[in-house]
N, C-alpha and C positions, 0 to 999 in steps of 0.2 A: 317555231320554224326558223329561228335565227341560228340553228346549229349548222356547223360546217362539217362535211364528211372528212374522213382521213385523206382522201384524194385532194379535196379542195384545200385542206390545211397544208398538204405537201406542196402544192402549187404555190400557195402564198409564201411559205417558208423558203422555197427555192427562189422566188422572186426577191425576197428580202436578202438572201444570201448573194444573189447576183448583184444587186445594187451595192451591198456592202463590199463585195469583192472588187467591183469596178471603182468604187471610191478609194479603196486601199491601193489598187493598181496605179491610179493616178498619182498618189503621193509617193509611192515607191519609185515610179518613173522620175518624178521630180528630184528624188534623192539618189538616183542611179543605184538602187539596191537590186542588183541582178538576181540573187537568189529568191527573194520574195516576188520579184517580177515573174520569174519562171513558175513558181508555185501558184501565184494568183492566176496566171494564164491557164495553167492546167485545171485549176479549180473552176474557173469560168467555163471552160469547155465541158467539164464533167457536170456542172450544175445545169448547163443547157441540155446536156444529154439526159440528165435526171428529169428535167422539166418535160422534155419530149417523151420520155418513157412513161411518165405519170399521165400526161394528157392522152397519149396513144395506147396506154396500158401495155407497155413492153417490159415484162418482169426482168429480163436480162439487163436492160438499161438501168432499171431501178436498183438491181443488185450491184452493178458497177458503181453507181452513185453511192450506195450504202457502204461498200468497201472503201471507196475514196473518202467518204466522211470520216472513217476511222483514221485514215492516214492524215487527213486535214487537221483533225483534232490533235494528233501527235505533233504535226509540224507547228501548230500554234502554241502548244505547250513548250516546244523547243524555243520559239520566238520569245515567249514570256521569260523562260529561264535565261535566255541570251541577254535580254535587256535588263533583267534584275541581277545579272552576274552570278547565277547559281552554279555551283559545281565547277568552278574554274573558268567559266566562260567570261569573256570581257566584251562589253559593248563598244570598246574603242579599237577592236581589231577590224580588219578588212574582210571578215568572213562573209558578210552579206553582199559584198561586191565581188566575190570570188577572187580577191586579192589583185584585181586589175585596175582599181582606182582608189583614190583617197576620199571618196565621197562617203557621207554618212546619212543618217535619217534626215529627211527634209525638215522634220519637226524640230531638229536640233537648233536651227537658226531661225525658224519661222513659226514657232509655237505661239500660242495665245499670250500676248503681253510682252513678248521678247523684243528687246532693243538690240539691234545688230549694228556693230561698228566694224568697218573694214579698214584695216591698217595696211598701207603699202609696204612692200618688202624693203628691207634696208639695202644699202649699196652692195654689200658682200653677198646678199641672197638673190641678186638679180639673175643668176644663172638658173635657179630653180623657178623663179617667177611665181612663187606661191605667195598669197597674201594671208595675213593673219586676221581671223575673224573673232571678234569678241562679242559674246552674247550675254546679256544681263536682263534681269527683271522678268523672267518667264513666270507666268502664273502656275503652270504645270510643266514639270521637266519632261523632256522629249521621251525618255524611256517609259514614263508612265502613259503617255499617249499611245506609244506603240503597244504597250501591255493592254491598254484598253481596247485597241483595235483587234488584237488577238483574242481577248476575252469575249468580245462581241461575236467573233467568228465561232468560237467554241460554244457559246450559248445558243447561237442559231443552229449549230450542228447537233448539239445534244437535244435541243428542243424538237428538232426534226425526228429524232429516233423515238420520241415519246408520242408522236401523233399516230403511229401505226402506218403501215405502207399504203393500204388502199381501202 
C-alpha cells in the first residue's frame, strides 16, 4: 500500500523543484545574478502551474510544464558549461548580470570555509570607490557549488519525466 501514483509522485517532485528553485533564487538575488533570477522566477511560475495542473488534472498545464522542463534542463546545462568554462565561456564575464553590474555569484565570497578580506581602495582609486576582496580557504570553489545547484535542478527535472504524467 506504500506505492505512490504517478500523480502523487509528480506533486512531490514539483514541491521539491519549487523548494530548490526558491533556495536558488535567494542566493542569486544575493549575488545580483539577473539572468538566473529571471530564469528562476519563470521556473517557479511554471512549477506552480504544473502543480495546479496536476492537482486539478489540467492536461494543458501539464503540457506547458513538460515543455518548460525541457527548456529548464537546457538552461541548467548552459549554467554548468558557463561555470566550468566549456566552449569559450568564462565565469569571469558579466553575462549573468546582463552586463549591468560587476557582481558575481554570492558563493564566490561566502562559500563554505571561505575567509573574506576586504581591502580599501588606494588613494588613486578613490574615483571608482571599488574595494578589493580577497577570498581564501574555500572548501569547495564557488563554480562547483553553482554546478551542483544546476545538477540538482536537472536531476529533479529528469526524474520528473520518469514518473509518468498521471
